[in-house]
mmCIF file of the N, C-alpha and C atoms, coordinates in Angstrom:
data_MODEL
# 
_entry.id   MODEL 
# 
loop_
_atom_site.group_PDB 
_atom_site.id 
_atom_site.type_symbol 
_atom_site.label_atom_id 
_atom_site.label_alt_id 
_atom_site.label_comp_id 
_atom_site.label_asym_id 
_atom_site.label_entity_id 
_atom_site.label_seq_id 
_atom_site.pdbx_PDB_ins_code 
_atom_site.Cartn_x 
_atom_site.Cartn_y 
_atom_site.Cartn_z 
_atom_site.occupancy 
_atom_site.B_iso_or_equiv 
_atom_site.pdbx_formal_charge 
_atom_site.auth_seq_id 
_atom_site.auth_comp_id 
_atom_site.auth_asym_id 
_atom_site.auth_atom_id 
_atom_site.pdbx_PDB_model_num 
ATOM 1   N N  . MET A 1 1  ? 6.859   9.410   -0.395  1.00 0.00 ? 1  MET A N  1 
ATOM 2   C CA . MET A 1 1  ? 6.553   10.195  0.553   1.00 0.00 ? 1  MET A CA 1 
ATOM 3   C C  . MET A 1 1  ? 4.675   9.652   0.549   1.00 0.00 ? 1  MET A C  1 
ATOM 4   N N  . ILE A 1 2  ? 4.325   9.641   -0.710  1.00 0.00 ? 2  ILE A N  1 
ATOM 5   C CA . ILE A 1 2  ? 2.974   9.297   -0.195  1.00 0.00 ? 2  ILE A CA 1 
ATOM 6   C C  . ILE A 1 2  ? 2.548   8.159   0.021   1.00 0.00 ? 2  ILE A C  1 
ATOM 7   N N  . MET A 1 3  ? 3.906   6.852   -0.119  1.00 0.00 ? 3  MET A N  1 
ATOM 8   C CA . MET A 1 3  ? 3.141   5.722   0.155   1.00 0.00 ? 3  MET A CA 1 
ATOM 9   C C  . MET A 1 3  ? 3.559   5.173   1.726   1.00 0.00 ? 3  MET A C  1 
ATOM 10  N N  . VAL A 1 4  ? 4.194   6.295   2.418   1.00 0.00 ? 4  VAL A N  1 
ATOM 11  C CA . VAL A 1 4  ? 4.806   6.484   3.710   1.00 0.00 ? 4  VAL A CA 1 
ATOM 12  C C  . VAL A 1 4  ? 3.471   7.163   4.758   1.00 0.00 ? 4  VAL A C  1 
ATOM 13  N N  . PHE A 1 5  ? 2.391   8.076   4.022   1.00 0.00 ? 5  PHE A N  1 
ATOM 14  C CA . PHE A 1 5  ? 1.387   8.477   4.800   1.00 0.00 ? 5  PHE A CA 1 
ATOM 15  C C  . PHE A 1 5  ? 0.506   7.328   4.280   1.00 0.00 ? 5  PHE A C  1 
ATOM 16  N N  . TYR A 1 6  ? 0.153   6.971   3.507   1.00 0.00 ? 6  TYR A N  1 
ATOM 17  C CA . TYR A 1 6  ? -0.454  5.702   3.289   1.00 0.00 ? 6  TYR A CA 1 
ATOM 18  C C  . TYR A 1 6  ? -0.354  4.772   3.913   1.00 0.00 ? 6  TYR A C  1 
ATOM 19  N N  . GLY A 1 7  ? 1.025   4.019   4.107   1.00 0.00 ? 7  GLY A N  1 
ATOM 20  C CA . GLY A 1 7  ? 1.296   3.018   5.361   1.00 0.00 ? 7  GLY A CA 1 
ATOM 21  C C  . GLY A 1 7  ? 0.675   3.893   6.841   1.00 0.00 ? 7  GLY A C  1 
ATOM 22  N N  . SER A 1 8  ? 0.790   4.414   6.948   1.00 0.00 ? 8  SER A N  1 
ATOM 23  C CA . SER A 1 8  ? 0.518   5.141   8.453   1.00 0.00 ? 8  SER A CA 1 
ATOM 24  C C  . SER A 1 8  ? -0.653  4.928   8.475   1.00 0.00 ? 8  SER A C  1 
ATOM 25  N N  . GLY A 1 9  ? -1.505  5.546   7.317   1.00 0.00 ? 9  GLY A N  1 
ATOM 26  C CA . GLY A 1 9  ? -3.039  5.360   7.702   1.00 0.00 ? 9  GLY A CA 1 
ATOM 27  C C  . GLY A 1 9  ? -3.136  4.120   7.591   1.00 0.00 ? 9  GLY A C  1 
ATOM 28  N N  . TRP A 1 10 ? -3.028  2.968   7.138   1.00 0.00 ? 10 TRP A N  1 
ATOM 29  C CA . TRP A 1 10 ? -3.398  1.379   6.996   1.00 0.00 ? 10 TRP A CA 1 
ATOM 30  C C  . TRP A 1 10 ? -2.783  1.084   8.453   1.00 0.00 ? 10 TRP A C  1 
ATOM 31  N N  . ALA A 1 11 ? -1.765  1.408   9.211   1.00 0.00 ? 11 ALA A N  1 
ATOM 32  C CA . ALA A 1 11 ? -1.001  1.025   10.514  1.00 0.00 ? 11 ALA A CA 1 
ATOM 33  C C  . ALA A 1 11 ? -2.221  1.815   11.379  1.00 0.00 ? 11 ALA A C  1 
ATOM 34  N N  . VAL A 1 12 ? -2.656  2.914   11.391  1.00 0.00 ? 12 VAL A N  1 
ATOM 35  C CA . VAL A 1 12 ? -3.745  2.964   12.253  1.00 0.00 ? 12 VAL A CA 1 
ATOM 36  C C  . VAL A 1 12 ? -5.089  2.154   12.837  1.00 0.00 ? 12 VAL A C  1 
ATOM 37  N N  . SER A 1 13 ? -5.150  2.092   11.171  1.00 0.00 ? 13 SER A N  1 
ATOM 38  C CA . SER A 1 13 ? -6.273  1.131   11.075  1.00 0.00 ? 13 SER A CA 1 
ATOM 39  C C  . SER A 1 13 ? -6.340  -0.255  11.616  1.00 0.00 ? 13 SER A C  1 
ATOM 40  N N  . ALA A 1 14 ? -5.393  -0.488  11.587  1.00 0.00 ? 14 ALA A N  1 
ATOM 41  C CA . ALA A 1 14 ? -4.628  -2.250  11.445  1.00 0.00 ? 14 ALA A CA 1 
ATOM 42  C C  . ALA A 1 14 ? -4.831  -2.504  13.541  1.00 0.00 ? 14 ALA A C  1 
ATOM 43  N N  . ALA A 1 15 ? -3.972  -0.992  13.992  1.00 0.00 ? 15 ALA A N  1 
ATOM 44  C CA . ALA A 1 15 ? -3.526  -1.220  15.057  1.00 0.00 ? 15 ALA A CA 1 
ATOM 45  C C  . ALA A 1 15 ? -5.298  -1.197  16.454  1.00 0.00 ? 15 ALA A C  1 
ATOM 46  N N  . MET A 1 16 ? -5.716  -0.178  15.161  1.00 0.00 ? 16 MET A N  1 
ATOM 47  C CA . MET A 1 16 ? -7.604  -0.128  15.882  1.00 0.00 ? 16 MET A CA 1 
ATOM 48  C C  . MET A 1 16 ? -8.876  -1.365  15.710  1.00 0.00 ? 16 MET A C  1 
ATOM 49  N N  . MET A 1 17 ? -8.359  -1.918  14.682  1.00 0.00 ? 17 MET A N  1 
ATOM 50  C CA . MET A 1 17 ? -9.216  -3.408  14.641  1.00 0.00 ? 17 MET A CA 1 
ATOM 51  C C  . MET A 1 17 ? -8.278  -4.470  14.572  1.00 0.00 ? 17 MET A C  1 
ATOM 52  N N  . ARG A 1 18 ? -7.073  -4.306  15.087  1.00 0.00 ? 18 ARG A N  1 
ATOM 53  C CA . ARG A 1 18 ? -6.306  -5.928  15.337  1.00 0.00 ? 18 ARG A CA 1 
ATOM 54  C C  . ARG A 1 18 ? -6.413  -6.280  14.133  1.00 0.00 ? 18 ARG A C  1 
ATOM 55  N N  . SER A 1 19 ? -6.052  -6.075  13.004  1.00 0.00 ? 19 SER A N  1 
ATOM 56  C CA . SER A 1 19 ? -6.043  -6.747  11.645  1.00 0.00 ? 19 SER A CA 1 
ATOM 57  C C  . SER A 1 19 ? -4.500  -7.168  10.933  1.00 0.00 ? 19 SER A C  1 
ATOM 58  N N  . ARG A 1 20 ? -4.421  -8.503  11.367  1.00 0.00 ? 20 ARG A N  1 
ATOM 59  C CA . ARG A 1 20 ? -3.062  -8.871  10.689  1.00 0.00 ? 20 ARG A CA 1 
ATOM 60  C C  . ARG A 1 20 ? -3.329  -8.730  9.001   1.00 0.00 ? 20 ARG A C  1 
ATOM 61  N N  . PRO A 1 21 ? -3.986  -8.952  8.251   1.00 0.00 ? 21 PRO A N  1 
ATOM 62  C CA . PRO A 1 21 ? -4.026  -8.360  7.034   1.00 0.00 ? 21 PRO A CA 1 
ATOM 63  C C  . PRO A 1 21 ? -3.421  -6.775  6.603   1.00 0.00 ? 21 PRO A C  1 
ATOM 64  N N  . LEU A 1 22 ? -4.347  -5.980  7.659   1.00 0.00 ? 22 LEU A N  1 
ATOM 65  C CA . LEU A 1 22 ? -4.078  -4.399  7.199   1.00 0.00 ? 22 LEU A CA 1 
ATOM 66  C C  . LEU A 1 22 ? -2.946  -4.247  7.945   1.00 0.00 ? 22 LEU A C  1 
ATOM 67  N N  . TRP A 1 23 ? -1.651  -5.300  8.793   1.00 0.00 ? 23 TRP A N  1 
ATOM 68  C CA . TRP A 1 23 ? -0.631  -4.665  9.164   1.00 0.00 ? 23 TRP A CA 1 
ATOM 69  C C  . TRP A 1 23 ? -0.018  -5.130  7.842   1.00 0.00 ? 23 TRP A C  1 
ATOM 70  N N  . ALA A 1 24 ? -0.071  -5.933  7.396   1.00 0.00 ? 24 ALA A N  1 
ATOM 71  C CA . ALA A 1 24 ? 0.337   -6.814  6.333   1.00 0.00 ? 24 ALA A CA 1 
ATOM 72  C C  . ALA A 1 24 ? 0.703   -5.325  5.060   1.00 0.00 ? 24 ALA A C  1 
ATOM 73  N N  . LEU A 1 25 ? -0.275  -5.160  4.999   1.00 0.00 ? 25 LEU A N  1 
ATOM 74  C CA . LEU A 1 25 ? -0.511  -3.534  3.833   1.00 0.00 ? 25 LEU A CA 1 
ATOM 75  C C  . LEU A 1 25 ? 0.178   -2.583  4.066   1.00 0.00 ? 25 LEU A C  1 
ATOM 76  N N  . ALA A 1 26 ? 0.195   -2.540  5.571   1.00 0.00 ? 26 ALA A N  1 
ATOM 77  C CA . ALA A 1 26 ? 0.787   -1.252  6.199   1.00 0.00 ? 26 ALA A CA 1 
ATOM 78  C C  . ALA A 1 26 ? 2.760   -1.413  5.655   1.00 0.00 ? 26 ALA A C  1 
ATOM 79  N N  . ILE A 1 27 ? 2.961   -2.591  6.158   1.00 0.00 ? 27 ILE A N  1 
ATOM 80  C CA . ILE A 1 27 ? 4.292   -2.800  6.176   1.00 0.00 ? 27 ILE A CA 1 
ATOM 81  C C  . ILE A 1 27 ? 4.884   -3.109  4.676   1.00 0.00 ? 27 ILE A C  1 
ATOM 82  N N  . ALA A 1 28 ? 3.922   -3.132  3.929   1.00 0.00 ? 28 ALA A N  1 
ATOM 83  C CA . ALA A 1 28 ? 4.375   -3.333  2.446   1.00 0.00 ? 28 ALA A CA 1 
ATOM 84  C C  . ALA A 1 28 ? 4.298   -1.792  1.760   1.00 0.00 ? 28 ALA A C  1 
ATOM 85  N N  . SER A 1 29 ? 3.808   -0.843  2.396   1.00 0.00 ? 29 SER A N  1 
ATOM 86  C CA . SER A 1 29 ? 3.575   0.680   1.895   1.00 0.00 ? 29 SER A CA 1 
ATOM 87  C C  . SER A 1 29 ? 4.716   1.360   2.502   1.00 0.00 ? 29 SER A C  1 
ATOM 88  N N  . PHE A 1 30 ? 5.240   0.796   3.742   1.00 0.00 ? 30 PHE A N  1 
ATOM 89  C CA . PHE A 1 30 ? 6.227   1.258   3.945   1.00 0.00 ? 30 PHE A CA 1 
ATOM 90  C C  . PHE A 1 30 ? 7.695   0.916   3.170   1.00 0.00 ? 30 PHE A C  1 
ATOM 91  N N  . ALA A 1 31 ? 7.493   -0.772  2.737   1.00 0.00 ? 31 ALA A N  1 
ATOM 92  C CA . ALA A 1 31 ? 8.584   -1.538  2.106   1.00 0.00 ? 31 ALA A CA 1 
ATOM 93  C C  . ALA A 1 31 ? 8.780   -0.448  0.739   1.00 0.00 ? 31 ALA A C  1 
ATOM 94  N N  . ALA A 1 32 ? 7.742   0.166   0.383   1.00 0.00 ? 32 ALA A N  1 
ATOM 95  C CA . ALA A 1 32 ? 7.452   0.293   -1.120  1.00 0.00 ? 32 ALA A CA 1 
ATOM 96  C C  . ALA A 1 32 ? 8.012   1.560   -1.046  1.00 0.00 ? 32 ALA A C  1 
ATOM 97  N N  . ALA A 1 33 ? 8.146   2.674   0.014   1.00 0.00 ? 33 ALA A N  1 
ATOM 98  C CA . ALA A 1 33 ? 8.614   3.722   -0.084  1.00 0.00 ? 33 ALA A CA 1 
ATOM 99  C C  . ALA A 1 33 ? 10.039  3.871   -0.701  1.00 0.00 ? 33 ALA A C  1 
ATOM 100 N N  . PRO A 1 34 ? 10.749  3.548   0.133   1.00 0.00 ? 34 PRO A N  1 
ATOM 101 C CA . PRO A 1 34 ? 12.091  3.285   -0.628  1.00 0.00 ? 34 PRO A CA 1 
ATOM 102 C C  . PRO A 1 34 ? 12.641  2.862   -1.747  1.00 0.00 ? 34 PRO A C  1 
ATOM 103 N N  . LEU A 1 35 ? 11.790  1.947   -1.585  1.00 0.00 ? 35 LEU A N  1 
ATOM 104 C CA . LEU A 1 35 ? 11.949  1.268   -3.005  1.00 0.00 ? 35 LEU A CA 1 
ATOM 105 C C  . LEU A 1 35 ? 12.237  2.089   -4.322  1.00 0.00 ? 35 LEU A C  1 
ATOM 106 N N  . LEU A 1 36 ? 10.551  2.948   -4.206  1.00 0.00 ? 36 LEU A N  1 
ATOM 107 C CA . LEU A 1 36 ? 10.359  3.758   -5.117  1.00 0.00 ? 36 LEU A CA 1 
ATOM 108 C C  . LEU A 1 36 ? 11.095  5.100   -5.145  1.00 0.00 ? 36 LEU A C  1 
ATOM 109 N N  . ALA A 1 37 ? 11.753  5.562   -4.355  1.00 0.00 ? 37 ALA A N  1 
ATOM 110 C CA . ALA A 1 37 ? 12.579  6.710   -3.625  1.00 0.00 ? 37 ALA A CA 1 
ATOM 111 C C  . ALA A 1 37 ? 13.796  6.436   -4.724  1.00 0.00 ? 37 ALA A C  1 
ATOM 112 N N  . ALA A 1 38 ? 14.531  5.025   -4.518  1.00 0.00 ? 38 ALA A N  1 
ATOM 113 C CA . ALA A 1 38 ? 15.467  4.357   -4.962  1.00 0.00 ? 38 ALA A CA 1 
ATOM 114 C C  . ALA A 1 38 ? 15.312  4.716   -6.450  1.00 0.00 ? 38 ALA A C  1 
ATOM 115 N N  . LEU A 1 39 ? 13.913  4.575   -7.320  1.00 0.00 ? 39 LEU A N  1 
ATOM 116 C CA . LEU A 1 39 ? 14.203  4.576   -8.757  1.00 0.00 ? 39 LEU A CA 1 
ATOM 117 C C  . LEU A 1 39 ? 13.557  6.341   -9.230  1.00 0.00 ? 39 LEU A C  1 
ATOM 118 N N  . THR A 1 40 ? 14.392  7.354   -8.355  1.00 0.00 ? 40 THR A N  1 
ATOM 119 C CA . THR A 1 40 ? 13.574  8.402   -8.687  1.00 0.00 ? 40 THR A CA 1 
ATOM 120 C C  . THR A 1 40 ? 14.367  8.587   -9.467  1.00 0.00 ? 40 THR A C  1 
ATOM 121 N N  . GLY A 1 41 ? 14.095  9.576   -10.779 1.00 0.00 ? 41 GLY A N  1 
ATOM 122 C CA . GLY A 1 41 ? 14.842  9.942   -12.103 1.00 0.00 ? 41 GLY A CA 1 
ATOM 123 C C  . GLY A 1 41 ? 14.774  9.249   -13.097 1.00 0.00 ? 41 GLY A C  1 
ATOM 124 N N  . SER A 1 42 ? 14.743  8.039   -13.046 1.00 0.00 ? 42 SER A N  1 
ATOM 125 C CA . SER A 1 42 ? 14.610  7.045   -14.076 1.00 0.00 ? 42 SER A CA 1 
ATOM 126 C C  . SER A 1 42 ? 12.973  6.460   -14.278 1.00 0.00 ? 42 SER A C  1 
ATOM 127 N N  . ALA A 1 43 ? 12.998  6.300   -15.894 1.00 0.00 ? 43 ALA A N  1 
ATOM 128 C CA . ALA A 1 43 ? 11.731  6.385   -16.668 1.00 0.00 ? 43 ALA A CA 1 
ATOM 129 C C  . ALA A 1 43 ? 11.247  4.623   -15.738 1.00 0.00 ? 43 ALA A C  1 
ATOM 130 N N  . GLU A 1 44 ? 11.462  4.196   -15.136 1.00 0.00 ? 44 GLU A N  1 
ATOM 131 C CA . GLU A 1 44 ? 11.269  2.817   -14.617 1.00 0.00 ? 44 GLU A CA 1 
ATOM 132 C C  . GLU A 1 44 ? 10.480  3.311   -13.165 1.00 0.00 ? 44 GLU A C  1 
ATOM 133 N N  . GLN A 1 45 ? 10.525  4.313   -12.518 1.00 0.00 ? 45 GLN A N  1 
ATOM 134 C CA . GLN A 1 45 ? 9.917   4.986   -11.448 1.00 0.00 ? 45 GLN A CA 1 
ATOM 135 C C  . GLN A 1 45 ? 8.556   5.194   -11.769 1.00 0.00 ? 45 GLN A C  1 
ATOM 136 N N  . TYR A 1 46 ? 8.161   5.530   -12.976 1.00 0.00 ? 46 TYR A N  1 
ATOM 137 C CA . TYR A 1 46 ? 6.722   5.643   -13.308 1.00 0.00 ? 46 TYR A CA 1 
ATOM 138 C C  . TYR A 1 46 ? 6.127   4.101   -13.108 1.00 0.00 ? 46 TYR A C  1 
ATOM 139 N N  . LEU A 1 47 ? 6.835   3.451   -13.978 1.00 0.00 ? 47 LEU A N  1 
ATOM 140 C CA . LEU A 1 47 ? 6.077   1.923   -13.830 1.00 0.00 ? 47 LEU A CA 1 
ATOM 141 C C  . LEU A 1 47 ? 6.128   1.136   -12.241 1.00 0.00 ? 47 LEU A C  1 
ATOM 142 N N  . ALA A 1 48 ? 6.957   1.458   -11.667 1.00 0.00 ? 48 ALA A N  1 
ATOM 143 C CA . ALA A 1 48 ? 6.820   0.777   -10.017 1.00 0.00 ? 48 ALA A CA 1 
ATOM 144 C C  . ALA A 1 48 ? 6.060   1.583   -9.846  1.00 0.00 ? 48 ALA A C  1 
ATOM 145 N N  . TYR A 1 49 ? 5.719   2.519   -9.611  1.00 0.00 ? 49 TYR A N  1 
ATOM 146 C CA . TYR A 1 49 ? 4.679   3.648   -9.401  1.00 0.00 ? 49 TYR A CA 1 
ATOM 147 C C  . TYR A 1 49 ? 3.588   3.055   -9.370  1.00 0.00 ? 49 TYR A C  1 
ATOM 148 N N  . ALA A 1 50 ? 2.994   2.595   -10.394 1.00 0.00 ? 50 ALA A N  1 
ATOM 149 C CA . ALA A 1 50 ? 2.117   2.012   -11.267 1.00 0.00 ? 50 ALA A CA 1 
ATOM 150 C C  . ALA A 1 50 ? 1.822   0.805   -10.374 1.00 0.00 ? 50 ALA A C  1 
ATOM 151 N N  . ALA A 1 51 ? 2.586   0.234   -10.644 1.00 0.00 ? 51 ALA A N  1 
ATOM 152 C CA . ALA A 1 51 ? 2.650   -1.403  -9.372  1.00 0.00 ? 51 ALA A CA 1 
ATOM 153 C C  . ALA A 1 51 ? 2.146   -1.278  -8.402  1.00 0.00 ? 51 ALA A C  1 
ATOM 154 N N  . ALA A 1 52 ? 2.842   -0.349  -7.860  1.00 0.00 ? 52 ALA A N  1 
ATOM 155 C CA . ALA A 1 52 ? 2.471   0.013   -6.366  1.00 0.00 ? 52 ALA A CA 1 
ATOM 156 C C  . ALA A 1 52 ? 1.320   0.481   -5.829  1.00 0.00 ? 52 ALA A C  1 
ATOM 157 N N  . LEU A 1 53 ? 0.971   1.550   -7.017  1.00 0.00 ? 53 LEU A N  1 
ATOM 158 C CA . LEU A 1 53 ? -0.816  1.769   -6.874  1.00 0.00 ? 53 LEU A CA 1 
ATOM 159 C C  . LEU A 1 53 ? -1.482  0.581   -6.832  1.00 0.00 ? 53 LEU A C  1 
ATOM 160 N N  . PHE A 1 54 ? -1.555  -0.100  -7.444  1.00 0.00 ? 54 PHE A N  1 
ATOM 161 C CA . PHE A 1 54 ? -2.495  -1.554  -7.997  1.00 0.00 ? 54 PHE A CA 1 
ATOM 162 C C  . PHE A 1 54 ? -2.087  -2.084  -6.905  1.00 0.00 ? 54 PHE A C  1 
ATOM 163 N N  . LEU A 1 55 ? -1.019  -2.875  -6.698  1.00 0.00 ? 55 LEU A N  1 
ATOM 164 C CA . LEU A 1 55 ? -1.247  -3.277  -5.527  1.00 0.00 ? 55 LEU A CA 1 
ATOM 165 C C  . LEU A 1 55 ? -1.600  -3.368  -4.518  1.00 0.00 ? 55 LEU A C  1 
ATOM 166 N N  . LEU A 1 56 ? -1.426  -2.529  -3.910  1.00 0.00 ? 56 LEU A N  1 
ATOM 167 C CA . LEU A 1 56 ? -1.148  -1.559  -2.604  1.00 0.00 ? 56 LEU A CA 1 
ATOM 168 C C  . LEU A 1 56 ? -2.228  -0.725  -2.066  1.00 0.00 ? 56 LEU A C  1 
ATOM 169 N N  . MET A 1 57 ? -3.321  -0.452  -3.581  1.00 0.00 ? 57 MET A N  1 
ATOM 170 C CA . MET A 1 57 ? -4.617  0.560   -3.232  1.00 0.00 ? 57 MET A CA 1 
ATOM 171 C C  . MET A 1 57 ? -5.253  0.246   -3.773  1.00 0.00 ? 57 MET A C  1 
ATOM 172 N N  . ALA A 1 58 ? -5.579  -0.812  -5.027  1.00 0.00 ? 58 ALA A N  1 
ATOM 173 C CA . ALA A 1 58 ? -6.951  -1.224  -5.799  1.00 0.00 ? 58 ALA A CA 1 
ATOM 174 C C  . ALA A 1 58 ? -7.134  -2.556  -5.625  1.00 0.00 ? 58 ALA A C  1 
ATOM 175 N N  . LEU A 1 59 ? -5.821  -3.293  -5.305  1.00 0.00 ? 59 LEU A N  1 
ATOM 176 C CA . LEU A 1 59 ? -6.010  -4.489  -5.276  1.00 0.00 ? 59 LEU A CA 1 
ATOM 177 C C  . LEU A 1 59 ? -7.137  -4.789  -3.969  1.00 0.00 ? 59 LEU A C  1 
ATOM 178 N N  . PRO A 1 60 ? -5.902  -4.191  -2.645  1.00 0.00 ? 60 PRO A N  1 
ATOM 179 C CA . PRO A 1 60 ? -6.755  -4.437  -1.853  1.00 0.00 ? 60 PRO A CA 1 
ATOM 180 C C  . PRO A 1 60 ? -8.706  -3.799  -1.188  1.00 0.00 ? 60 PRO A C  1 
ATOM 181 N N  . GLY A 1 61 ? -8.506  -2.605  -2.174  1.00 0.00 ? 61 GLY A N  1 
ATOM 182 C CA . GLY A 1 61 ? -9.918  -2.485  -1.782  1.00 0.00 ? 61 GLY A CA 1 
ATOM 183 C C  . GLY A 1 61 ? -10.869 -3.112  -2.805  1.00 0.00 ? 61 GLY A C  1 
ATOM 184 N N  . PHE A 1 62 ? -10.701 -3.340  -4.020  1.00 0.00 ? 62 PHE A N  1 
ATOM 185 C CA . PHE A 1 62 ? -11.314 -4.204  -4.603  1.00 0.00 ? 62 PHE A CA 1 
ATOM 186 C C  . PHE A 1 62 ? -11.283 -5.929  -3.528  1.00 0.00 ? 62 PHE A C  1 
ATOM 187 N N  . LEU A 1 63 ? -10.659 -5.913  -2.885  1.00 0.00 ? 63 LEU A N  1 
ATOM 188 C CA . LEU A 1 63 ? -10.903 -7.473  -1.892  1.00 0.00 ? 63 LEU A CA 1 
ATOM 189 C C  . LEU A 1 63 ? -11.729 -7.020  -0.816  1.00 0.00 ? 63 LEU A C  1 
ATOM 190 N N  . LEU A 1 64 ? -11.543 -5.713  -0.078  1.00 0.00 ? 64 LEU A N  1 
ATOM 191 C CA . LEU A 1 64 ? -12.559 -5.157  0.700   1.00 0.00 ? 64 LEU A CA 1 
ATOM 192 C C  . LEU A 1 64 ? -14.153 -5.214  0.480   1.00 0.00 ? 64 LEU A C  1 
ATOM 193 N N  . MET A 1 65 ? -14.072 -4.463  -0.989  1.00 0.00 ? 65 MET A N  1 
ATOM 194 C CA . MET A 1 65 ? -15.496 -4.533  -1.684  1.00 0.00 ? 65 MET A CA 1 
ATOM 195 C C  . MET A 1 65 ? -16.204 -6.175  -1.368  1.00 0.00 ? 65 MET A C  1 
ATOM 196 N N  . ARG A 1 66 ? -15.494 -7.069  -2.362  1.00 0.00 ? 66 ARG A N  1 
ATOM 197 C CA . ARG A 1 66 ? -15.955 -8.320  -2.340  1.00 0.00 ? 66 ARG A CA 1 
ATOM 198 C C  . ARG A 1 66 ? -16.209 -8.759  -1.204  1.00 0.00 ? 66 ARG A C  1 
ATOM 199 N N  . ALA A 1 67 ? -15.333 -8.927  0.093   1.00 0.00 ? 67 ALA A N  1 
ATOM 200 C CA . ALA A 1 67 ? -15.804 -9.242  1.040   1.00 0.00 ? 67 ALA A CA 1 
ATOM 201 C C  . ALA A 1 67 ? -16.908 -9.108  1.825   1.00 0.00 ? 67 ALA A C  1 
ATOM 202 N N  . ALA A 1 68 ? -17.176 -7.411  1.712   1.00 0.00 ? 68 ALA A N  1 
ATOM 203 C CA . ALA A 1 68 ? -18.228 -7.025  2.455   1.00 0.00 ? 68 ALA A CA 1 
ATOM 204 C C  . ALA A 1 68 ? -19.766 -7.232  1.666   1.00 0.00 ? 68 ALA A C  1 
ATOM 205 N N  . ARG A 1 69 ? -19.633 -7.905  0.353   1.00 0.00 ? 69 ARG A N  1 
ATOM 206 C CA . ARG A 1 69 ? -20.917 -8.108  -0.556  1.00 0.00 ? 69 ARG A CA 1 
ATOM 207 C C  . ARG A 1 69 ? -21.570 -9.292  0.215   1.00 0.00 ? 69 ARG A C  1 
ATOM 208 N N  . GLY A 1 70 ? -20.200 -10.180 0.672   1.00 0.00 ? 70 GLY A N  1 
ATOM 209 C CA . GLY A 1 70 ? -20.370 -11.988 0.592   1.00 0.00 ? 70 GLY A CA 1 
ATOM 210 C C  . GLY A 1 70 ? -20.522 -12.141 2.016   1.00 0.00 ? 70 GLY A C  1 
# 
């Protein structure tokens, strides 16, 4: 559920800024939600959620900060 809200936020930002990379991030967040839901109740859920958090939250934030410096 969290990934859906996160993807919604990026979709609004992408629409306002007309940015394809932000749309890709929004779509990837929406795609991660059912994949994480399918793993509910298993030990792999935590690993998958950690990977989603890193790939969809930490990495884009780092790339945006690096681009702002440059």
